[in-house]
C-alpha positions in Angstrom: 22.1 66.2 158.6 20.3 69.2 159.3 19.0 71.6 156.8 21.4 74.3 157.8 24.4 72.0 157.6 23.4 71.0 154.1 23.1 74.7 153.1 26.5 75.4 154.6 28.1 72.5 152.8 26.5 73.5 149.6 27.9 77.0 150.0 31.4 75.8 150.8 31.3 73.5 147.7 30.1 76.4 145.6 32.9 78.6 146.9 35.4 75.8 146.1 34.2 75.6 142.5 34.4 79.4 142.1 37.9 79.3 143.4 38.8 76.4 141.0 37.6 78.5 138.1 39.6 81.6 139.2 42.6 79.6 140.3 46.0 80.7 138.9 49.2 79.2 140.1 51.1 81.6 142.4 53.6 84.0 140.5 52.2 83.2 137.1 52.3 86.9 136.1 55.9 87.1 137.3 56.7 84.0 135.2 55.1 85.6 132.1 57.0 88.8 132.7 60.3 86.9 133.1 59.6 84.9 129.9 58.8 88.1 128.0 62.1 89.6 129.1 63.9 86.5 128.0 62.2 86.6 124.6 63.2 90.3 124.3 66.8 89.5 125.2 67.0 86.6 122.8 65.5 88.9 120.0 68.3 91.4 120.7 71.0 88.6 120.6 69.5 87.3 117.4 69.7 90.8 115.8 73.3 91.1 117.0 74.3 87.8 115.5 72.5 88.6 112.2 74.3 92.0 112.0 77.6 90.3 112.7 76.9 87.7 110.1 75.9 90.4 107.5 79.1 92.4 108.3 81.3 89.3 108.0 79.6 88.4 104.7 80.2 92.0 103.4 83.8 91.8 104.5 84.3 88.5 102.7 82.8 90.0 99.5 85.0 93.1 99.8 88.0 90.8 100.4 87.3 88.8 97.3 87.0 92.0 95.2 90.3 93.3 96.6 92.1 90.0 96.0 90.7 89.9 92.4 92.1 93.5 91.9 95.5 92.5 93.4 95.6 89.4 91.2 94.9 91.5 88.1 97.6 94.0 89.1 100.1 91.2 89.6 99.2 89.7 86.3 99.5 93.1 84.5 102.9 93.9 85.9 104.4 90.4 86.2 105.9 91.0 82.7 107.6 94.3 83.7 111.0 92.7 84.2 110.9 90.9 80.9 109.6 94.1 79.2 112.5 96.1 80.7 114.9 93.6 79.1 113.2 93.7 75.8 113.2 97.5 75.8 117.0 97.2 75.8 116.7 95.1 72.6 114.5 97.9 71.1 117.2 100.4 72.0 119.8 98.2 70.4 117.7 98.2 67.2 117.4 102.0 67.3 121.2 102.4 67.9 122.0 100.0 65.0 119.5 101.8 62.7 121.1 105.2 63.6 124.5 103.9 62.7 123.5 102.5 59.3 123.6 104.5 56.1 120.4 105.3 54.3 121.3 103.3 51.2 122.0 100.0 53.0 119.4 97.3 52.1 119.7 95.6 55.5 118.4 98.8 57.2 114.9 98.1 55.8 115.0 94.6 57.3 116.1 95.9 60.8 113.3 98.5 60.7 110.8 95.6 60.0 112.2 93.5 62.8 112.1 96.4 65.3 108.5 97.2 64.3 107.4 93.6 64.6 109.0 93.3 68.1 107.4 96.6 69.2 104.0 95.5 67.9 104.2 92.2 69.7 105.1 94.0 73.0 102.2 96.4 72.5 99.9 93.5 72.6 101.0 92.9 76.2 100.5 96.5 77.2 103.8 98.2 76.3 103.4 101.8 75.1 106.0 104.4 74.3 105.9 107.7 76.2 105.3 110.4 73.6 108.4 112.5 72.8 108.7 115.3 75.4 110.7 117.7 73.2 109.6 121.3 73.7 107.3 120.2 76.5 107.5 120.9 80.2 109.6 118.5 82.2 107.3 116.0 84.0 109.1 114.0 86.8 106.5 111.2 86.6 107.5 110.4 83.0 110.9 112.0 82.5 114.4 111.6 84.0 116.6 114.7 83.6 120.1 113.5 82.9 121.5 116.8 81.7 120.7 120.5 82.2 121.6 123.1 79.5 121.6 126.8 80.0 119.4 128.7 77.7 118.0 132.2 77.4 115.5 131.8 74.6 113.5 128.9 76.2 111.8 128.9 79.6 113.3 126.9 82.4 112.1 123.3 82.7 111.5 122.7 79.0 112.8 119.5 77.5 115.1 120.2 74.6 116.2 116.7 73.7 115.2 113.1 74.3 118.3 111.0 74.9 116.4 107.7 75.5 112.8 106.8 74.9 110.5 106.1 77.8 108.0 103.3 78.1 104.8 102.4 80.1 103.4 99.0 80.8 99.6 99.1 81.2 99.7 102.8 82.0 102.5 102.5 84.6 106.0 104.0 83.7 108.6 101.2 83.7 111.3 103.4 82.2 111.1 107.2 82.1 112.3 109.2 79.1 115.9 110.3 79.6 116.0 114.0 78.7 118.0 117.3 78.5 116.3 120.1 80.3 116.7 123.9 80.0 117.9 125.7 83.1 118.2 129.4 83.7 121.4 131.0 82.6 123.5 132.0 85.5 124.4 135.6 85.2 127.9 136.8 86.2 127.9 139.5 88.8 131.3 140.8 87.8 
């Protein structure tokens, strides 16, 4: 081989080694870009799934709280039917006591029985609505069964309680039955 040929071969080999060191597979930058886009897309999906999971978890917690409240309400008012019936027994005691004369010894016993029954019912949340006499009529707690004309009292004032009202755990289960004052109708004759 000639000297020139050797130099030429050496240069070719050197160029090949330089190309080996600089060699990158075709489209490597494109592949990197595609992979980065995929990573970004997967990150977004991950966040969406995490947000959905967090919302579902919060919904479940709220549902459990709501169900606990509903269960508490059902428990509180499940006795309302029984209480309504027992209120009738209290009314019977009151009627019996009103019919008895003061000097009868059995009256004291009935008073004790009525008090014991009422105290027992109070333990389960029964409370008597305070007497509305001389107070304004309140439709949430009172039922007007009679209206009486009156000039000396303003309209809508309760003048008599005909039957006691009761609440169970703060909810009216029987309104007080009352007489209410209405305006006197003036004759135009």
